[in-house]
C-alpha positions in Angstrom: 84.0 -39.6 -171.7 84.2 -38.7 -175.7 82.5 -41.7 -176.1 79.5 -40.6 -173.6 79.1 -37.1 -174.8 78.5 -38.8 -178.4 76.3 -41.2 -177.7 74.3 -38.5 -175.5 74.4 -36.3 -178.6 72.6 -39.1 -180.4 69.9 -40.2 -178.0 68.9 -36.2 -177.9 68.6 -35.6 -181.9 66.5 -38.6 -182.3 64.2 -37.0 -179.6 64.0 -34.1 -181.8 63.8 -35.7 -184.5 61.0 -38.2 -182.4 59.1 -34.8 -181.1 59.5 -33.0 -184.1 57.6 -35.3 -185.7 55.0 -35.7 -183.9 53.9 -32.2 -183.7 53.2 -32.6 -187.4 50.2 -34.4 -187.4 47.5 -32.2 -188.9 45.9 -28.4 -189.4 44.7 -28.0 -186.2 45.8 -28.5 -182.9 42.8 -31.4 -182.1 44.8 -33.8 -185.0 41.7 -33.3 -187.3 42.2 -34.7 -190.8 40.9 -32.9 -193.5 37.4 -34.0 -194.7 39.1 -35.4 -198.2 41.0 -37.8 -196.3 37.4 -39.0 -194.6 36.0 -39.8 -197.8 38.6 -41.6 -198.4 37.8 -44.3 -195.3 34.1 -43.9 -195.5 32.9 -47.0 -196.0 28.5 -46.0 -196.1 26.2 -48.2 -194.3 26.1 -51.7 -197.1 29.0 -50.5 -198.9 32.2 -53.1 -198.2 35.9 -52.4 -197.9 38.4 -52.8 -200.7 40.9 -54.9 -198.9 41.3 -57.7 -196.1 43.6 -56.8 -193.9 45.2 -59.6 -191.6 47.1 -57.9 -188.1 48.8 -60.6 -185.9 47.5 -60.6 -182.5 51.1 -61.0 -180.7 50.8 -61.1 -177.6 46.8 -62.0 -177.7 48.0 -65.3 -179.7 45.3 -64.9 -182.5 44.5 -63.3 -186.0 42.8 -60.1 -185.9 40.8 -59.0 -189.7 39.9 -55.7 -190.6 38.9 -54.0 -193.7 40.4 -51.3 -195.5 40.0 -47.8 -195.5 37.8 -48.6 -192.8 39.9 -49.9 -190.7 36.9 -52.1 -189.0 37.4 -55.6 -186.9 35.3 -57.8 -188.9 36.7 -60.9 -186.6 39.6 -62.0 -184.5 41.2 -65.7 -185.9 41.7 -68.4 -182.8 45.2 -69.6 -183.2 47.1 -70.2 -180.5 45.0 -68.8 -177.6 42.1 -70.0 -176.1 39.4 -67.9 -176.9 35.7 -68.5 -175.6 33.5 -66.0 -177.9 33.3 -69.3 -180.0 34.9 -72.3 -177.5 38.2 -72.9 -179.5 40.8 -74.6 -177.5 37.8 -74.9 -174.7 35.3 -77.7 -177.2 36.0 -81.5 -177.0 36.9 -80.8 -181.0 39.5 -77.9 -180.8 41.3 -78.8 -177.6 44.0 -81.0 -179.4 44.7 -77.6 -181.6 46.3 -76.7 -178.9 48.6 -80.0 -177.4 52.2 -79.6 -178.0 55.5 -81.3 -176.8 55.1 -79.9 -173.4 51.5 -80.2 -173.0 48.4 -78.3 -173.6 49.6 -74.9 -174.2 46.6 -72.5 -174.8 48.9 -69.1 -175.7 51.1 -68.1 -177.7 52.6 -64.9 -179.6 51.8 -65.2 -182.8 53.6 -62.2 -185.1 54.0 -62.5 -189.2 51.2 -63.5 -191.2 52.6 -64.8 -194.7 49.1 -65.3 -197.6 50.0 -68.4 -199.6 51.5 -67.8 -203.5 51.3 -69.2 -206.8 53.8 -67.9 -209.3 55.1 -65.1 -206.3 51.4 -63.7 -206.3 48.7 -63.8 -203.8 46.2 -66.6 -204.2 44.1 -66.3 -200.7 43.7 -70.4 -200.4 45.7 -70.0 -196.8 47.2 -67.4 -194.4 50.3 -68.9 -191.9 51.2 -67.5 -188.4 54.5 -68.2 -186.3 53.7 -69.2 -182.5 56.8 -67.6 -181.0 57.4 -68.8 -177.7 56.6 -72.5 -177.9 57.1 -72.9 -181.3 54.9 -73.8 -184.0 53.2 -72.6 -187.8 49.8 -72.2 -188.1 47.5 -72.4 -191.2 44.7 -71.1 -191.4 41.8 -71.3 -194.4 40.8 -68.5 -196.2 37.1 -70.0 -196.8 36.3 -70.7 -193.4 39.0 -68.5 -191.2 38.8 -71.5 -188.8 42.5 -72.5 -188.0 43.0 -76.1 -189.9 46.3 -77.0 -188.5 48.9 -76.4 -186.3 53.0 -78.1 -186.6 54.9 -77.6 -183.7 58.7 -77.2 -184.6 61.3 -78.8 -182.9 64.9 -77.9 -182.0 63.5 -74.1 -181.9 63.3 -71.3 -179.2 61.6 -68.0 -180.3 60.1 -69.3 -184.0 60.7 -65.7 -184.8 61.9 -65.2 -188.5 58.8 -67.0 -189.2 56.2 -67.7 -190.9 57.6 -66.2 -194.4 56.8 -68.5 -197.5 58.4 -69.4 -201.2 56.4 -67.6 -204.2 54.5 -71.0 -204.5 54.1 -71.9 -201.3 56.6 -74.6 -202.0 57.4 -73.9 -198.4 56.7 -72.1 -195.2 60.1 -71.4 -193.3 60.6 -71.2 -189.7 63.2 -69.6 -188.0 64.4 -70.0 -184.3 65.2 -66.4 -182.8 67.4 -68.1 -180.1 69.8 -70.5 -180.7 70.4 -73.6 -178.2 71.9 -76.6 -177.9 70.7 -79.1 -180.3 69.6 -81.8 -179.1 69.0 -79.9 -175.6 71.3 -81.3 -173.1 71.7 -79.9 -169.2 75.3 -77.3 -170.2 76.2 -74.6 -168.7 75.2 -71.2 -170.5 78.2 -69.4 -170.9 79.4 -72.6 -173.2 77.3 -71.5 -175.3 79.9 -69.6 -178.2 80.1 -72.8 -180.7 78.1 -75.4 -178.8 74.6 -73.7 -179.5 72.9 -73.9 -182.9 70.0 -71.8 -185.3 68.0 -74.1 -186.7 66.1 -73.2 -189.9 62.7 -75.4 -190.9 61.6 -75.7 -194.1 58.3 -77.1 -194.2 56.2 -78.2 -197.2 52.6 -77.2 -198.1 50.1 -79.9 -199.9 49.3 -78.0 -202.9 46.1 -79.6 -202.4 44.7 -79.5 -198.9 47.6 -77.6 -197.5 49.2 -80.3 -194.9 52.6 -79.4 -193.7 55.5 -81.4 -193.3 58.7 -80.9 -192.2 60.4 -81.4 -194.8 64.3 -80.9 -193.2 66.1 -78.0 -190.1 69.2 -76.7 -191.4 71.3 -76.4 -187.9 73.0 -73.1 -189.0 75.8 -71.5 -186.3 74.8 -69.8 -183.5 73.7 -66.5 -183.8 69.9 -65.6 -183.2 67.7 -64.9 -186.8 65.4 -62.3 -186.5 64.0 -62.2 -189.9 63.6 -63.9 -193.3 61.7 -63.1 -196.9 62.0 -65.6 -199.7 63.4 -64.5 -202.9 61.1 -64.6 -205.7 62.0 -63.8 -209.7 65.1 -64.0 -210.3 66.1 -64.9 -206.9 63.2 -67.9 -206.2 65.3 -70.5 -205.0 66.9 -68.8 -201.9 66.0 -67.6 -198.9 67.3 -64.6 -196.8 67.7 -64.4 -193.1 68.8 -61.4 -191.2 71.4 -62.0 -188.0 72.7 -60.9 -184.9 74.7 -61.6 -181.9 77.2 -63.0 -184.3 79.2 -62.2 -180.7 77.5 -65.1 -179.4 76.9 -63.7 -176.4 74.9 -65.1 -174.0 74.5 -62.0 -171.2 73.8 -58.4 -171.0 73.1 -58.8 -175.0 72.1 -54.8 -175.5 75.8 -54.5 -174.5 77.7 -58.1 -176.0 76.1 -58.3 -179.2 76.7 -54.9 -180.6 80.1 -55.0 -180.6 81.1 -56.2 -184.5 80.6 -52.9 -187.0 78.3 -55.7 -189.4 76.0 -58.7 -188.5 74.7 -60.6 -191.7 72.1 -61.6 -193.7 72.0 -65.4 -194.5 71.3 -66.4 -198.0 70.6 -70.0 -198.5 69.7 -71.7 -201.5 66.8 -73.9 -200.0 66.7 -75.8 -203.7 70.0 -77.2 -203.8 69.6 -78.4 -200.2 66.5 -79.4 -201.2 68.2 -81.9 -203.9 70.6 -82.7 -201.8 68.3 -84.2 -199.2 65.8 -85.9 -202.1 69.3 -87.7 -203.1 69.4 -89.3 -199.3 70.9 -86.3 -197.9 70.8 -85.0 -194.5 70.7 -86.9 -190.6 67.4 -88.4 -189.0 67.7 -87.1 -185.3 65.3 -88.4 -182.7 62.5 -85.2 -182.1 59.2 -84.9 -180.1 56.7 -82.7 -181.4 52.7 -81.8 -182.2 51.0 -82.1 -185.4 47.5 -81.0 -184.9 45.2 -81.2 -188.1 41.8 -80.0 -187.9 38.9 -82.1 -190.2 36.0 -79.9 -191.9 34.2 -83.2 -192.5 34.3 -84.7 -189.3 34.3 -81.2 -187.7 37.4 -83.0 -185.4 40.9 -82.5 -184.7 43.7 -85.0 -183.8 47.4 -84.7 -182.4 49.9 -87.0 -184.2 53.4 -87.0 -182.1 56.2 -86.9 -184.5 59.2 -88.4 -183.4 62.6 -87.2 -185.6 63.1 -84.7 -188.2 65.8 -84.6 -190.9 68.6 -82.6 -190.0 71.1 -80.8 -192.7 74.5 -79.7 -191.7 75.7 -76.6 -193.8 78.6 -78.2 -194.2 77.2 -81.0 -195.9 76.4 -78.8 -199.3 79.0 -76.6 -200.1 77.7 -74.1 -202.1 74.6 -73.2 -200.7 74.6 -71.5 -197.8 76.9 -67.1 -197.6 76.9 -64.3 -195.7 75.9 -61.3 -196.8 77.6 -58.6 -193.8 75.4 -55.9 -193.0 75.5 -52.9 -190.5 74.9 -54.0 -187.1 71.9 -55.5 -185.6 69.6 -55.7 -188.6 66.3 -56.7 -188.1 64.2 -56.4 -191.0 64.9 -58.5 -194.1 63.1 -57.6 -197.1 62.7 -58.8 -200.7 61.6 -56.4 -203.2 58.7 -57.9 -206.2 61.4 -58.3 -209.0 63.5 -60.2 -206.4 66.8 -58.3 -206.9 67.1 -56.2 -203.8 67.4 -57.3 -200.1 66.7 -54.7 -197.7 68.8 -55.4 -194.6 69.1 -52.5 -191.7 70.7 -51.9 -188.7 69.0 -50.7 -186.1 70.6 -47.9 -184.8 71.9 -46.7 -188.4 70.1 -44.0 -190.0 70.8 -45.2 -193.6 69.3 -48.1 -195.9 71.5 -51.0 -196.8 69.9 -53.0 -200.3 72.3 -55.6 -201.5 71.7 -57.2 -205.1 71.1 -60.1 -206.1 72.8 -60.2 -209.1 75.8 -58.9 -207.9 75.5 -61.6 -205.4 75.8 -64.1 -207.6 78.3 -62.7 -209.2 80.6 -62.4 -206.2 79.7 -65.7 -206.0 81.2 -66.7 -208.9 84.1 -65.1 -208.7 84.4 -66.9 -205.7 85.0 -63.4 -203.6 85.0 -63.9 -200.0 85.8 -62.0 -197.0 87.0 -64.8 -194.8 84.1 -67.2 -193.4 82.5 -68.4 -190.5 81.7 -71.5 -189.0 83.0 -72.9 -192.8 80.0 -70.7 -194.4 81.8 -67.8 -197.3 81.3 -64.2 -196.1 80.9 -62.0 -199.2 82.8 -58.9 -199.6 80.5 -56.4 -197.9 81.2 -53.9 -201.5 81.1 -56.7 -203.5 77.1 -57.1 -202.6 75.6 -53.8 -202.3 73.4 -52.3 -204.6 73.0 -49.1 -202.9 72.5 -47.1 -199.6 69.2 -44.7 -198.9 70.3 -41.9 -197.0 67.0 -41.4 -195.1 68.0 -39.5 -192.3 66.0 -41.4 -190.1 66.5 -42.9 -187.0 65.8 -46.3 -186.8 65.3 -48.2 -189.2 63.0 -51.5 -189.2 61.1 -53.0 -191.9 59.9 -52.0 -195.8 57.1 -53.1 -198.1 56.8 -51.9 -201.4 54.0 -51.0 -203.9 53.7 -51.9 -207.8 55.5 -48.5 -209.2 59.3 -49.1 -208.0 58.8 -47.4 -204.6 60.0 -49.0 -201.5 58.2 -47.3 -197.8 60.5 -48.7 -194.7 59.5 -47.9 -191.1 61.7 -45.7 -188.8 61.6 -46.7 -184.6 63.3 -43.8 -183.4 62.3 -41.1 -185.2 58.9 -42.1 -185.6 58.2 -42.4 -189.2 57.3 -43.8 -192.8 60.2 -43.1 -195.2 59.1 -43.4 -198.8 61.9 -44.3 -201.6 63.1 -45.0 -204.9 64.5 -48.9 -205.4 67.3 -48.2 -208.1 68.4 -44.6 -207.4 67.8 -44.7 -203.4 66.1 -41.2 -203.2 64.7 -40.2 -200.7 60.8 -38.8 -202.1 58.4 -38.3 -198.9 58.2 -39.0 -195.7 55.1 -38.8 -192.8 55.4 -39.0 -189.4 53.6 -42.0 -187.3 51.7 -41.7 -183.7 53.9 -42.9 -182.2 57.5 -45.8 -182.3 56.0 -47.1 -185.6 57.1 -51.3 -186.0 56.0 -53.3 -188.7 54.0 -51.6 -191.7 51.9 -53.4 -194.7 51.0 -52.7 -198.1 48.5 -54.8 -199.4 50.6 -57.6 -201.5 53.7 -55.7 -201.0 55.2 -58.9 -199.9 54.9 -60.3 -203.5 55.6 -60.1 -207.3 52.3 -58.1 -207.3 51.4 -55.7 -204.9 48.6 -53.5 -204.4 49.9 -50.1 -203.8 47.0 -47.8 -202.9 47.4 -47.6 -198.8 49.8 -48.3 -196.0 49.3 -49.6 -192.4 51.9 -48.4 -190.3 51.5 -50.4 -187.2 52.9 -48.9 -184.0 53.5 -49.5 -180.3 52.6 -46.4 -178.6 49.4 -44.9 -178.4 49.4 -42.5 -175.9 46.9 -39.7 -176.8 45.4 -40.8 -180.0 42.6 -42.4 -178.4 40.5 -41.7 -175.2 42.3 -43.2 -172.1 41.6 -46.7 -170.7 43.6 -47.0 -167.9 47.4 -47.6 -167.8 47.1 -50.4 -171.1 46.0 -48.8 -174.2 45.2 -50.5 -177.5 48.4 -50.2 -180.1 47.9 -47.7 -182.7 47.6 -48.7 -186.8 47.4 -45.4 -189.1 46.2 -46.0 -193.1 47.9 -43.5 -195.2 46.9 -43.3 -199.1 49.7 -43.7 -200.9 47.7 -43.5 -204.7 50.1 -40.3 -205.4 53.6 -39.1 -205.2 53.2 -38.0 -201.8 51.8 -39.6 -199.0 48.3 -39.4 -196.9 47.5 -40.5 -193.1 44.5 -40.6 -193.9 42.7 -42.3 -191.0 44.0 -44.2 -187.3 42.1 -47.5 -185.4 42.8 -49.3 -182.5 44.0 -52.5 -183.5 43.9 -56.0 -180.3 47.2 -57.7 -179.2 50.4 -55.9 -180.2 50.4 -56.3 -184.3 54.1 -57.5 -185.4 53.0 -57.5 -189.4 49.7 -58.0 -191.0 49.2 -59.4 -194.5 46.2 -57.7 -196.6 44.9 -59.0 -200.4 41.8 -57.4 -202.7 38.7 -58.5 -200.7 37.8 -60.1 -204.2 40.2 -62.9 -204.0 38.7 -64.2 -201.1 34.8 -62.9 -201.0 33.3 -65.3 -203.5 35.0 -68.4 -201.6 34.0 -67.3 -198.3 32.0 -70.7 -196.6 28.3 -69.9 -195.3 27.4 -72.8 -194.2 28.5 -76.8 -193.4 26.2 -78.4 -195.0 24.5 -81.1 -192.8 24.6 -83.8 -195.8 28.1 -83.4 -195.2 28.3 -83.7 -191.3 30.8 -86.7 -190.4 30.9 -86.1 -187.0 31.2 -89.0 -185.1 28.3 -87.6 -182.3 26.3 -85.5 -185.1 22.7 -86.0 -185.6 21.2 -85.1 -189.3 18.1 -84.1 -188.0 16.3 -83.6 -184.3 14.3 -87.2 -184.6 18.1 -88.2 -184.2 18.3 -86.8 -180.9 19.0 -88.9 -177.4 20.9 -89.1 -174.5 23.3 -92.3 -173.9 25.3 -93.7 -170.6 28.4 -95.3 -170.9 28.8 -95.7 -167.4 29.9 -92.4 -165.8 30.1 -91.0 -169.3 26.4 -89.7 -170.7 26.5 -88.3 -174.0 23.7 -85.7 -175.5 22.9 -85.6 -178.9 21.4 -82.7 -178.9 20.0 -80.9 -182.0 19.8 -76.3 -181.7 17.4 -75.0 -184.5 15.0 -71.8 -184.0 14.4 -71.5 -181.4 14.8 -75.1 -179.1 16.4 -77.2 -178.0 15.6 -80.9 -178.6 16.1 -82.6 -176.0 15.0 -79.3 -173.6 14.6 -81.4 -170.5 17.3 -84.2 -169.6 16.1 -86.0 -165.9 19.0 -89.1 -164.4 22.0 -87.4 -164.7 24.2 -88.4 -161.0 26.6 -86.3 -159.7 30.3 -87.6 -160.5 28.8 -87.7 -164.2 30.6 -86.9 -167.2 27.6 -85.3 -169.3 29.1 -84.8 -173.4 27.1 -82.4 -174.8 27.1 -82.6 -178.7 24.9 -80.3 -180.1 24.5 -80.0 -183.5 23.5 -76.5 -185.1 20.4 -77.8 -187.8 20.1 -74.6 -189.3 21.3 -74.0 -193.1 21.0 -70.1 -193.6 24.7 -68.0 -193.4 25.2 -66.3 -190.0 22.8 -68.1 -187.9 25.2 -69.9 -185.1 23.7 -71.2 -181.9 25.6 -71.0 -178.5 25.4 -73.1 -176.0 26.3 -73.3 -172.4 25.8 -74.9 -169.0 25.6 -73.7 -165.0 28.3 -75.1 -163.6 30.4 -76.5 -166.6 34.4 -75.1 -165.7 34.6 -74.2 -169.8 33.6 -71.7 -171.7 30.6 -71.3 -174.1 30.5 -72.8 -177.7 29.7 -71.0 -180.8 28.4 -73.4 -183.4 28.0 -72.7 -186.9 25.3 -74.0 -189.5 25.5 -77.6 -190.2 28.3 -77.7 -187.6 28.6 -80.4 -184.2 30.8 -79.3 -181.4 31.3 -80.7 -177.7 31.4 -79.2 -174.8 31.4 -81.4 -171.2 29.9 -80.7 -168.1 30.7 -82.2 -164.5 28.2 -81.7 -162.1 28.9 -81.2 -158.5 25.6 -80.6 -156.9 22.2 -82.1 -156.8 19.8 -79.7 -158.2 17.9 -78.8 -161.6 20.5 -76.7 -162.8 19.6 -74.4 -166.9 21.2 -74.0 -170.0 20.6 -71.7 -172.6 21.4 -70.1 -176.0 24.1 -67.6 -175.9 24.3 -66.3 -179.3 21.2 -64.1 -180.1 19.3 -66.0 -182.8 15.9 -65.4 -183.1 12.7 -63.4 -181.6 12.4 -66.3 -179.0 15.8 -66.3 -178.5 15.1 -65.7 -174.2 13.1 -68.8 -174.7 15.7 -70.8 -176.1 16.4 -72.7 -172.9 16.4 -76.2 -170.7 16.9 -77.6 -167.8 18.8 -81.3 -166.3 18.1 -82.8 -163.6 21.4 -83.8 -161.8 20.5 -86.4 -159.0 22.9 -87.8 -155.7 25.2 -90.3 -157.3 23.8 -93.5 -156.0 20.2 -92.5 -157.2 18.6 -95.4 -159.6 16.8 -92.7 -161.5 16.8 -93.8 -165.1 17.7 -91.9 -167.3 14.7 -90.2 -169.9 14.7 -87.0 -172.1 12.2 -84.6 -173.9 10.8 -81.9 -176.1 7.0 -80.3 -175.3 6.2 -83.3 -172.8 
């Protein structure tokens, strides 16, 4: 009974903190901010934001682009989900991007974006993001803001401690949240303990083109690997993963995976393992996973099914892996800009645990071990501890950093962001969030060079912050000015999907490299045409290929006859504009797919299988000119046994 009373007491005190925090929102009953706060987020018409912010969409499967400090949404980048706005995953060119070993999967749960780096600083070439449900890693070009590559991750399930990169983008790392049998097999679930494995996958990134390839998979004990971050500076060459469920429970995990007083942060010396692999180490294992690559020259994606993966048993590389005890069920795993401090916090704790990289190395060299787990040495907690932040909050989750030696941590239960000092562990400031904050993001806060002007809190519960929209509301993000000693809440804005993490960078890093058009003379699409004069219609059995041009404000051709019921009609649309921000859209009545949006100089294909005799219209879906409504055409569909020959025309 005493135990039950203590739990109730903690719960009530947490609730009191939550509700007291919720009442600190502003000077007036409607939560209005000061005029100075409004001025800080105001971006005048015609002016542009200081920063890009890339927020994961969670269950939307995509990545959303915002400006800071305005909070304006600029674009949703389709990644793992079909996107009818542009035709991604519907057009013949992009369908292969969603191929997996399970077939065509038109959705995923997108979590953690990370921008490529050079020497530990953001370089603005690519952004990577993980698919959590069907384990995948995607690479998005920050020139075109389009997904260029998706690689499936075998032997993984719940690809959550991903997709974080090393400080020269040597690797993007993907860790499994759920351990599973490796290789997969039919076995009793209650035999989980000692039989399941957690795969940590290190994927190389080609420095010129960004192409990804699985270098090796480290088959770890069957814990849950929740989040991760790379070492940087002095700790470059290491990677750190939080673990929970070191009990290896397979049922009622909210109870059974919280029995141990401490779980672990796994410290992985990937440089040592890389050397082992380069010298012929590791075991090749049969696998089956999709590797999808989009070619900007041909505007087409292709899928390659890979059939093996190199695995590494931790026992084969002694001295490469160590466990750092961390209060139970830690979630976030964050490394400060110097690479010295590794922060891991038990989700139900009020304190923040900070480990020291220097102390960790000293403990390893002094062999100050406190036992082992599956042959992996466990370091003594006191020997690796740098300090403890006595925060007074509840439910610490994630930490980001500014450029002045300060850290900012979110507290889910007490709904707040707490600012504290690295080294002294002193709490400097705390501000409420509205409500139940998860991740937070400082532009560059996951690098050697943070840009510490704003922090964005991504909240899980919205409730009364916006006008109600039925039972479901978009999640809320909040921007705080952190340029002074005290944080100041300056703006709320709704987000799309469920952002789990975000990455941000100065606008100047990307603005000048942003592609504006695709050059027609570089268009190598096999069905693309260089000029409207090349437009034509060709039949190959029941397949009909229409090589069509779009330019303001007509299609070439715009009258097509000789199509028959049962034909499979490919509309290969080339946008012949060479002017920035003049896309054309295409839709035809009866197509069992989305429209497609074709950028200047680009070619895309939509497939139409007419099922009814008649004369059917097609039109441009993107308002492109004063004569946009006139940008239309007709297709005549005759019976399947018709002898009518193909013909096409424009202006006749």
